N, C-alpha and C positions, 0 to 999 in steps of 0.2 A: 332359311329354306328348309322344307321338310326333308328328313333323312330317310329315304326309302331305297331299297336295293334295286339295282339295275339288272334286267333280265338278260342283257347281252353278255355272253361269255367273252373273256379276254385271256390271252396267253401270258406266259411268263415274260419278264422284262418289260411289263407295261403297267401303267397306273391309270385308273379310270376315276376322274374327279366328280363329274356331275352324275346324279342318279335320277331315276324316275320310278313310278310304281312298277313292281315286278309281277310277272305271271307266276301262277302256282307251280310248284314242283315238289319232289319227294325224296326220302331216304329210308333207314330202318332203325329199330331199337325197341325198348320196352319201358313202360311207365314205371316211375317210382312213386313213393308216397311220403307225405310230410311226417309220418310217424315211424319212419324206418328205424330199426334198431341200430345203435352204434356198432361200428365194425371194429373188431380187434385189430391192433396195430400189425399183428402177424398174419392177417388174412391174406390168402392167395389172390392175386389180382388178374391172372389170366393164364391160359395154358393151351397147348396144341389141341387137347381134347375139347375144351370149350370152344375153340375156334372152329373146329370141324363140325361141331354139333349144330351150328347155324350157318347156312351159306346162301341166304336169300339175297338176290341182287339189290344193291342200293342204287336207286335212281338218282339222277343229277338234280341239283338245285342251283339257283342263280349264284354267281360269284359275288355280285353286289358291287357297289361303287367304291369300296374302301380297302381294296387289296393293294398292298405295297410289296414289290418283289425284292425284299431285303435278303431273302434266302437265309435267314438266321437258323442255325442248328443249336438248340438248347432245350432242355427238358423243363426248365422253370421260366415262365414268361412274365412273372408278376412284376418285376422291377419296382418293388416296394409300393405298388399301388394298393391303397386301402380297400378292404372288402372281405367278404366271407370266403375262406379257403375252398378251393375246388381242385380235385384231382380227377383227371380224365384218363381212363384206361380203355384204349381203343384197340380192337382186334381186327386185323385186315385178313380176309380170306378170298381165295379165288373161287368164284361160284361154280366154275366148270368142274372142279375136283374137290371142293370144300377144304383144300389144303391151306394152312396159314402162309402168308407171304412174308418172307424174310427180307430185311433191308429195304423195305418200302419206307419212304420219308413221309411222315404224317405231319402236316402243317396246319396250324390254327391261327386265327386272328379274330379279335372281337373288341367290343367297347368296354370302358371301365364303368364304375358304379354310377357315374354321372352321364353315361351314354356317349362319351367322347372316344373316338378312335385316335390312336396315335397317328400323327401326320395330318390330321384333320380337326384338331381341337378347336372348339368354338362353334362347330356346326350344330351342336345340340344346345347352344345357349349358355355354356359354362366355360369360364376362362381358367386355365391351369397350364402348367408347364407342358411342353410338347417336344419330346425327344425323337418322335417318329418311330419308336421301336417297342414301346410298352404293349404287352399282351399280344405279341406276335412271335412266332417261332415254330420250330418243328423238330422231330426226333425220329430216328430210324426204328423200325420194328425189329424184334429179335426173331430167333428161329420159331418161336411160338406165335408169331404174327402180332405180338402185343407191343404197343407204344404207350408210354405213360408220360403225361404232361401235367405240370402243376401251375396253377394260376389263382384267380379269384372268380367267384360267381359273377357272371356278366350283369351289367346294368341294362338300361333300355334307352332308346331314342324314339323320336316321334314317328309313329306309323308302323312300328315293328314290335313284335313281342321279343322277349329275351331269347338270345340265340348265340351260337358260336359258329363261325365259318370254318370250313374244312377243305383241305386239298390233299390228295395223295399223289406221290411221285415214285416212279421206279427208275433204277439205273442212274441215280445221281452220284456225283463225285464230291466227297467232303474235302474242304480246303483248309489250310492251316489257320486261316483267320476266323474260323468258326462259322462258315457259311457252306452252301452247296452250289454246284453248278451242273448244267446238263440234265439228262434224264428226260422222262416223259410224264406228263400229267395224265393220271388214269382215272381221277375222280374229283369232282367239285361238289360239295354239299354243305349242309348246315345241321347243327345239333340243337335240340330243343329241350326244355325243362318243364317238369311237372308244375302246373299252375299253383297247387296248394303249397309247395315248397317255395316257389317264387314269392307268393304273398307273404310268407313268414320272413324271407330275406329282405323284401322291400320295406319292411317296417324298421329295419336296422339302419344305423348310420354306417357309411355315408349314403347308402341308397335312398334313405328317406329325405335327403336334401335335393334329390333330383327334381327339378322344377317342371319337367315335361310329363304330361299325362302318359301312363303306361298302357300299352295295348296288350290285352290278355291273349293267351295262346289261342283261345277259341275265335278271336277276331282277326288273327293274323292271316293276310292274304297268301303268304308263301307256305306256311304250315298247312293251311287249308283243312283243319280238322282231320288230319291224316293218321292220327294215332301212331302205332309202331311203324307204319309205312312211311312216316314223314320225319324220321330221325329222332324220336323221343328217347332221351337217355333213361337208363335205369339208374336211379339215385339212391345212394346209401348214406345215412348219416354217419359222420365221423366222431360225433360226440352226443351229448344229451340235450344240447340246445342248438338252434340254427346257426349261431355265431361260430360254432365249432367247425362247420363246413360240411361238405359232401363229396362223395366219390361218384362220378358219372361213368357208366360203362356202356359200350356199344360194340356190336360186331358189324363191320362194314364189308359187305360183299361186293366184289368188283369183277368185271368181265375183261380179262386181259386181251381178248381178241376183238373187243368192240372198237 
């Protein structure tokens, strides 16, 4: 069955299994380049100043059919999945004041190098162990509004370009078992990747063993050729080769009164 995102939004504590073609929607960011210079290990990854410098409203994108409400709180979502390292540095700001949001829970979920989502392995035609949790999790922002997560560069599945799903929550309560409860969902969106960098990553193993044709960014129905208005990350190389990985940054502006 083709794996496409479902346009109907769903709340927490629900799982949507079947998907269909999604309508276009949007987010914010800035394009990176495949020739980005390596970033020093000591480079600063976010600040209240950078958060307040950009406060454009990030509009909603479809949640898609593969959300699982495990409510995992952790900064590293990799779980030993093979792939090119990815660091996400996301800054959350209130567009009404341009102030960074403290203690907002930034949650991500996405597919592995073979286009398989945990909890749904096999839907993209590849068989592998499925623990239902890999490449899923979230972390609280600090006083500067910044949340940093570590994982791998996403793979792709039929009908969609490479992307990461995103949810933001406020007012959550952390529990001793490493999860969160309660709170309010304030944003659902997606993050996108520069096509030139994706081409370089797709040539590497294990991405190169993905048997499903890859949809480029320009042909994705949800991204919709939206540029920075559609959640395109700014990507910085972490080394001198694509296999060293990338850091993706984005300022996400939310309307707390919406």
